N, C-alpha and C positions, 0 to 999 in steps of 0.2 A: 505494497496499499502505500503511499506519498508520505515523504518524510516529512516530519512540523519543523526540523533544521532548520530549513527553507521558506523561506513569504511567495504563495502562487494568492492568486483574488483567488475565488467563489467562480468561480464557473467555469476555469479550466479543471480546479478541485474536482467539479460535476462533472466533467468532462470525464476526466484520468476514472472515476469511479466507473464508469460506465461502461468503460475500455473494458476494463481491468474486465466488469457483470458480462461483457461481449467475449473474453479471451478462453474463460474454465469455460460456458453453459453454449454459445453461440459453436464458434471456433473449436470449443471443446483441445483444448493445448495439456499437457500434465501442468499438473499442478509447479512440477520445480518450472520445465517452461516460464512460467506464468508470473509461477517468481520472481528467475531469472529478466520476465522483459523487466515488471513491477520493477529490479532492482535499477537496472541502467537508461532505467528516465526519472532514477532517482536522480538517478546522482550527475545527469543532464541539463536536470531544472537543479539542480542546489547547483550546478557550474557557471548558470545563466543569472543567476544572481545574484554571484558574484561578477561573472564580466559583464550585465548590462547594470551592476550599480545597484539593487531594489528589488521591488517583488512582481516579480515571471507573472505579464496577462496574455489573455491568449492573438490581443495584437502586439505583442514587445514576439511574440510566435512567430505570424501574417509574416515579422519587419525584417527577419533572422537571414545570411545571407552564407553563403556555403566555405567564408571564411571562418563563418562564427562558429557554424559544426565539423570544422577543419581544425580553430581553437582546440573545440572541448578532446577533442582523440588523441586529437597532442600530448592533451594535457592526461589522457587515462595513458598513454604510450609512456607520459615519463613516469608512472605510476606501475609503471611495473607491467600493465595489460600490453598483453599475447594477439598477434593479431588473428586467431580465432571466436576470444574474448572479447577482440574491436567488429571483429565481422556479424557476431552474435548482437551489442553494442546496438550495431548500423539494423539492422537486424529489426530488433524489439523500436526502435527508434522509429523507422518504414509503419510499420505493424501502427503505431497511435496517428503517428498523419497521416497515414492513409483513413483511421478509423475517422477522424477528424473533415476529413476532405467526402464520403465520403457521405456522410450527413451537413453535407454542407456545411458547415463551421469556417475553414479559410481551409487555403492552399499552399505550399512549401516549397518551390520551385525547387531550392536550393537543396534539398535535401537529393532527388535525384538526380542533381551534380557527384555527391561523390563517391567514390569509388571504395566496394569493400573489398578493405586487405585478404592478397594472394594468403592461402593459409596451407601450406607446405603437406600432404601426403603425412600422416603420422601413424600406421598401422601394429597391432601387437604382435608380436611373432609368433608363424602358425606352432605346438608343439608335433611336434614326430608322432605316428598312433601307436610309442610302444611308450615314450612318455605319459601321453594320452590315458592310455592302459594304465600306464604306474599310479598318472595322480590319484584316481579311482584306489587302487585299495590301498594304495597309502593313505586316505584320508582315513574307512574305515581304522586302519592302526592306532590312525594316534588318536581315540575317545576308546574309553575305557564303557561308558552308557552302549549302550544295541539300541537302542532308542535319536540319542545321541545321531553313533557313527552312523546310521540307517538313513537321517535322515540329509547332513550332511553328504555321507553318496548318492543322495537319489532327487539333489538341487541341482550338484557336481553332474549328474550323470545326463541331467537334463539340457544343461551347458552344454557342453558334448554331442552328449546320443541326439538332441533336440535343438541344437542350433537359436534356444530359446534367449537372449538376456535374461541377466540375472531375476530386474526387479519381473518381469514378465511369469517369469520358473515361482517367483514366493506368492505373487498371485491368483497361484493357478484356483480352482476350488471342486471338490467335488464333481460337479454338475461339468467343468468345463475339461474331462479325464469320465472314456471308453475305452473299449478296448482293442481296439485300434489306430483310435485320435490322439489329438488334443485343443480345446479350443483357448487358442491364444491372440490377446486381449491387451495387444504391441502400444504405438507412438501416437499417439491420438485418436486411441479408443477404437484405432480402427481389430477388426479381426481375421483372424486367417486359420485353421483348419495347417497340423502339423502330423503326418503319423508317427503312434507311435511302436517302435519295435521297442523288441520281446523284450531286454535288457534294460533299460529305461523302464517300460512299463513293471518291469518288478522289483524293480529299486524302488519305484513306487511304492507297489504294494506288502513290500519287508517293510522298510515306515509306515504305514500303513496298519500293519500286524501291531506290531511293536507298539508305536503313538499309545498313551495315556492319554491322550485327549480324546475330542470327537467334534473335534471345529464343524457345524451347519453347515448347507450342501452347495451356500453361496459361500460358506468364508470361506480359505483360504486355509487347504491343509496343515504346512510347515509350519511349528508351531515351537515359541524360542523356550524355554526349562518349564518357566516359569506363567507358558499357554499363551501368551498374549500372541503377535502377526510378528514372525519371526523378519530379523534384523542382515539386513543385506553387509556390513560391514561382520556378524559372524560367518559368515564364508570365508572374506575373505580373506580375516583372518586365519580362517583355517588352508584354505588355501596358503597362507604366508606359513604353515608351517610345514606344510607339502615340500613347499618348497625349498625349507628348509634342510628340511630330511631327501629329498631326495637329490640333492644339489643345484634347482631347477632354476635361469636368469627369474629374473623381479618383473619383466613380462609373462610370466604363467603369469594371469587372471583367470577371471570366471571370464571374461568379457576378451577373453585369449584363446580360450576353449569355443566359442561363440565362434572367434574367425577356422581354429582346427577345424571344427564341425564343416561352415562352406569352405574350407580350402582341403578336405581331403577325401569331397564328396568330390568339388573341383576336376584332383590332380586324377579324381577313375574316371573320370570320360562323363562327367552329372550334366548336367542341359542346363548354359547357370538361368535360361525364365528360366526355373523351377526353383535351384536356390534361393531364388531375386523373391522367390516367392515363398519358400518355407526361413529366409531371415525378416520378410516382412520387409522390404525392402517398396519405398515408394517408387522410386527412379534405379533403372536399371545399369545407367551410372556408378553409380550407390554400389549395387554387385559388384561391377569390374570392378570398381580401382578396393572393394575388401575383400579381394578371393585374391591371392596371389598363385601362380603356380611356379614353379621354380624350374633353370632358361633349358637342363634338358628335360625335362618334364614337356617346356614348352616341341626345344626340335622334334621330339620324338611322334608329339601329336602333325605336328609341320609332317611329317617324314611319311606314316601313314596315314595318314589324307589328301597332298596334292599330285595327283598326277604327275610331275615334277622330281615328285621325294622317294 
């Protein structure tokens, strides 16, 4: 929500509140994205209060120049904000000003001139199939409580065996499971079906049999030791312990297991469009960046497929 450490007028405050409601209720952005966009706008308005020397008003926003926006981004860069953060900041600001324009409140042409910073590709390194399998085994070996060991193994199995984001795995309910598939709610509330392979199904069933808790059909099945919804941080801690036990690099995270899922399927000849559906990517270009295959495998595919190979 809007920070009270700087002054904005009442009409602007009302539009900000309406924009927040639109992000959550109509555009159905994730709570974390809504929070990040709100924080970015707060930082922008706080900067403007000092930059313009007074209360931030709608007329003041309408008079902004590209130089004012660049000054804000430069200040954020000096405060150690990286290109990825600045790109998200611009996205949040454009969302707010688009809302104002759609509702006939004001139009800010200066914002369209600003280029989004280039973001370097930084992806977690995929584990080998042997490392991924060892991760599942080591996770169970590092926990004395059988039901907790089964729980953590099931979550890790979902990341590697179904390609789920950790938040998606921890949000699964009994209604999302059947004998052959998972109903996964991903980013932006988009729902997709993911095949449930036998090892992953067995891991979930083992956990459910051992768990001392019985959540309702619409409640997340993975629970903490006190019965509350399981925190992703606990799975991250478990992977940290596994890395230490197996000597894996710091890049071996829950998200790296999802990356390994996609990479291993692609490496065995999986269809890129199918992988896109399994991962829940809106754009194929995201999948192309996200899944990499080593040069030797690409050359092998080239030799097999090309007429002059």
